[in-house]
N, C-alpha and C positions, 0 to 999 in steps of 0.2 A: 183685434184680440189683445194685445202689446197696449194698447192705449188705454184700454179698461183694467188689462191686469196692473200697469201705470199707476193709476188712479188708486185702485185698491192697494197699493203695497203703501203711497202716498198717505193714505187713511190711515194705515195700518200703525205707519208707524209713528203718527201726529197724536195718535189714540194710547198709543200703549208707552210704557215706559222700563227702560231696561234698567241693571243697577249702572249707579254714578260715572262709575268709570268706564266703564262699555260702551255708555251711549255718546259719550265724549270722544271715543274714539273710532265707532264701530259708524255711527252716521254722518260725520264729515269725510270719514275713507270713503264711502259710498258717495256720496256729493262727489267728492274730487274724482273718484274713479270713473265717474257717467261722465261729467262734463271732460276728462279728456279723450276719452273713446269717441264722444262727438267730434271733438276740436281734429282728432285723426283722420276725421274724412274716410273710414273703411265702411262700405255700404255693411260687410258682415257684422260691423260692430256695434251699427244704429241698435238694434233692437235692447242688446244689453248698456247700453251709454239711456234708452229710455229708463230702462228698470231701478238701475242703479242709483240714477239723477232721484226720477221720484224717491225712491227710500229715503235715499238720504238726506233729502231736503223738505221730506216731510218728519225725518227726527230731528235735525238742527231746527225748524221749524219750532217743535214742540220744545227742546230745551230752550228758546228763550222767550219761552211765555212763562215768567218765572214769578208771576204776580206782582207786588208790590216790591218796587227796590228799595235797596237797603237807602236809609233815608228820607224814607216817605213816612209822616206822619199817622202813627198806629194807636195813639192814645188820645180819644177829643178829650178826657179830663185835662192832662197835661196842657193841650195846645188854649183850651179856654184860661188854664193859670197864667201862663204866659201872653195873656192878652190877644189869645190869633194869630200871634207874630211869625210862629210857626206856618211854611207852607209843603205842601206835597211834595217837594221835589224830585221824588219818583216816577210821579205822573208828569213832569214837564222833562224827565230826562229820556222817558218812553215816548213823549210826541216828538222831541226832535229826535229821535231816533229815525220815529215811522218818517218822518219829512227827510231826511237823509237818504234813507235808506229809498224812498221814492223818488229824489235824485239822482241814487246813482244806478238805480233801474232804469230811468228816463236816457239818462247820458250813454248809459251798455247799450241800450238798443239802436240809439242814433247812432253810436260808432260802427254796432254790427254791420248794420243794414248799409250805413252811409258807402263803405266798403266795397258796394256792387257797383256806385258810380264814382268813387272817387280813387280805388284799387288797392287801401293799403291792407296789409294782412289782418282777418277779426278774427282769428281763432284763437287768441288770448283772451278775447271777452267772455266766454262762458266759462272759460278757466277762473279768469280772475273774479269773476263775482262769484263762482262757487266758493273761490280760497276766501274772499270778504268773509262769507256765509259760515263756513267751516270755521275761519279764527272768531266769530263770536260766538260758536255754538262750544268750543274748546273752554274759550277764557271765562265766559259767561259764568253765574252760579248756577248751581245746583237745580234742576229742574222743579218749579212748585207744583206746579197741578197734580191734580189728585191720580191713582194709576185706577186703572179699571181692574175691577175685582174679573177673577178668574171666568164667572158667570157672564159677566158683561164683553169681558175678551171673548167670550164661544159668542155670542149672539154679536158681536161686532164682524166677526170673522163671515158668521154665514151670510150676514147682510152683504156683504161687500162681496161675497161670492155670487149671490143672488143677482147684483148687480152686473157684475162683471160677466154673467150670462145673459142678461138682457140688453146690456150695451151691444154682447155677438151678434141678438139676435135680429134689434134695432138695424144691422147692418145686412143683414140679408134681402135680398132681394123681394118682392112682390109673389113676382112668377117668373121660375126658371128660366133660361136664355134658350130660344129656339135651337135645336141642334141642327149645327150645318149640314150641307150635301156635305159626307163623306168622301166623295171625288169631285170637287165641284172644278167647271170647266174654266172658269172667272172669279177672279176674288175684288168687289169693291175696294177702294184702298182710300182713305181721309188724312191729309195731314193739317193737322191742326196748333196756332200756338195761342194757348186758352189764357193767356196773363192772367195766370193764377184763378181763374174764375171770375175776372169784374168785367164787366161790360162797358162800355165807352160811357155810362153815366154812371160810372162809380162804385156802383152797387154788385155785390156777390149773389150771381142767380144762376145757380148750376142747371136749373130744370131750362134755363133758357140755351145753356150751355150743351146740354143734354137734345133739346131739342135740333139744333144747327148741325152737329153729329149725325144724329139719328135720322132728320132728314135725307139724310146721301143711301140710308141704307146697307151701313158700312159692314164688309168682313176683318178688315182692319184698322185699326186708329192709332195714326203716331202722331203722338202729343209732345210740344213745347213748352216752354216755361209752367211746368209741375208742380206744384208745391205741397209740401205733404204735415205743417206744421209751423210753417212761418208766422212768430207772434205777431209781425208785422200786416198781419193781413190774416189774423184770425184766429190763428192756430188751429184750422181746420183742416183735417187732410182731403185736398180738392180732390186728388188724386181718386181715393177709397170712395168717395161720394158720389164725384160722377162714373167709374166704373159700375156701381151696385146701380145707377138709371139705367144705366146702358146695356146691365147686365151680360159686363163682358169682364170674363181675365186679365189681369195685367201684369206688366213685366215693367220695373222702373230703374233708372239707372241716375244717381245722384250730378250735377254737374257743378252747379256753382258753391253746393256745399250737400252736407249729406240729405238734405231735406228737399232739395232746388232741382230739376233736370227733366228729365225725356221720360217717356214712357210709351209701351209698346201695347195694344187692347187689341184681343184678337177671341173671336170664333172659333177657331181649329184649337187642337190641342200646341202647346210648345214644347218642343223637344229638347232644346239648348239654348244657352245666350253667354254673354259675353260683353263685355266694355270695354273701353279705353279712353282713358282723361286723353285731353287734347293741350297740345302747348298753348299758354293765352297770348303769346306774342304780343303786350303788352296790353291787352285787353280786362277790363280789369273783373269780366265776370266768367265764370271759368266754363268750358265747354267739354262734352264728350261724344263719344259714338257707340250706340247701344244696337247690335246685331243679336236677332233672336231667330231660330230654326222652326217652321212651321211644320205642322203635318196634315199635309192632304189628302187624307188615304191611300198614305202611302209613299206619295211622294210630297219631298220637303221645298218648302221655300224660306229662300234667307229673306230679312228683311232687318234694316237698319234705318235706326231713328236719329237723327243728330237737330242739333243748332246752333250753327255758327256763331262766331262771337268776332265779327269783327275789331281790329286797334285802332284807336282815334283815329279818322280823317284816312284811313286806311281799308281798303278790303278783304276779306279775310282767305285771302290767297294760297294761304301756309294751311288752313286748318282743313281748307277744301280739298287740299290736295293728301292731307292725313288720312282724311277720311274715304276720298275711293281707291287708296291702297288698301285701305281697314276694309271697307267694304267688299272689292275682289277677294281680298286675300281669304275673309269670312265666307263669301259665298263656294266660292273653290268649286267653281263649275256649275255650280245651282242655278235656279233662276236666282233672281236679285231682286228686289225692290229698294231702293234708297227716297227717304223724303225728310220732308223738314223747315222750319224754317232757317232758310241756309243764306239770308243777307244779303244775296247777290240778284241782280238782274241777269236776265238771261246774252245782253253783250257785256257783260264783265269777265274778266279775267278770273275770277275766282268759278264762272260759271265754267268757262273752257276747262277745267282743271276732271271735271266731271266728265264730258263728253271725251277729252283727251281721253281717258283712262278706258273709253269703251262702253261708257251708259251712253244711253237714249234719254232724252227728253220725252216723259209719259204725257205732256201738257202741251205738246208741240202745234196741235193740230187745234188747239182751242186759243191760242197767244193772237190777242195781246191779254192773258189771263191777269189783272193784277188784282191784289189781295191787300194792300195796306195804303192808308189806313181805311179801317172800314167803313166808313160814311161819308168817303169817298175816296175810294182807291185809284191811286195812282202810282202803285211801283208795285214788280212783277219778284216780289223774293220769297215767296212760301214756293216751295218745286215738287218735282214724283221722278224720277229717274229711277230706269227697267235696266234689264241686262238683255244682249240683241237675241232675237227671238222670240219675246214677252209681246205681243200685244195691245195695245192705250188705244181706249176710245170712250166717249163720253163726259170727257174731260169738265165741270165746271166749278164754278168759285160761287155758293150758294151766298145770298147776301142775310147778315145778320149784324146784330152789335151787339152779340153777348162776349165780346175780346175785340180790340183792337186790328184783328185780323180777321179774314176771310179764310175761312177751312176752303183748301183744294179736294175735288173728289176725282177719282177716275178707276174705270175701267180695264183691269189687267187679264187678257187672255194668256189663259195656260198652254204650254205646247202640247 
């Protein structure tokens, strides 16, 4: 619902005109506040970041739409009298401004997303871009676009509210989820690195991704490389769209930035959750550990999802140690399932950190169970661990090219 509301605020700000002095302050301030909240990388602030940035951006862009710029020819007779020697300098200035803006936008996108390969800080990019737009809105001439009448404003507000409601309806699943067994004897767990929804052919195909997950009949799904609005990938909310197809509620935890990370989807009610950012140890992409507590008809199951990021040329040993410690503390004696793209193989030191913590390899009976690359699996880097006392069976890695990894699925019998 937040994206629909953000679009409505953007359009409302772009189509209305507050007093000039107020607009010079309110719109730039809202835009900058939204960018700063996003760069702060706090999950609880993300909704406000979206709404403030959308409101401020709409107002700032409306202020830059000032009609003809000073210097443009407005009197054709005067132009004829001078032999047509005067040019529409305003149009030329607007053209250069448009070209410069597009170039700055492209440079900003490259600088932001390249950080996940090169490792440089990128939090300054949205703030710097918002600052440039705010300066243009503050220093530019007064807005010349006609203000909407009271009737037009009311009609626009009604239309925007209807569109927001329609957007929310479009994201509801066509069929409600089948209620799970309130006291199951076992749960089917799937762990999958979904590569932001892009298959090996480079196309976004969420239906293929949903089939790859749903084919294993999961009760709990642990997802890695989930994006919720990366412009580089089209700006869509991969998690919400996939969860709608699977008819499963979700919990999301940011890792690289506020809209890229890991998620847990579950057919069972979620009673609690906790996330812990992991130290980078030199890796360019951030990582975290997400713990959620599922209610299995009066019994609780602790689930931890993560995606380890190894430093260049090394294994994710330190992060594995952090996640194992977090998971055992979070479970606090309850049955535990831990899984995700761990970027380590069974014989590696990082893998041993989980077994050293007392966890059991739930896929051991089916190994070798190679999961990457999806079209020619050679490495076993996607894993599921369980606490002692849980019994694993039916481990598989179904073939699919909906991602560059294969999903791993396993049935966990509860004590």
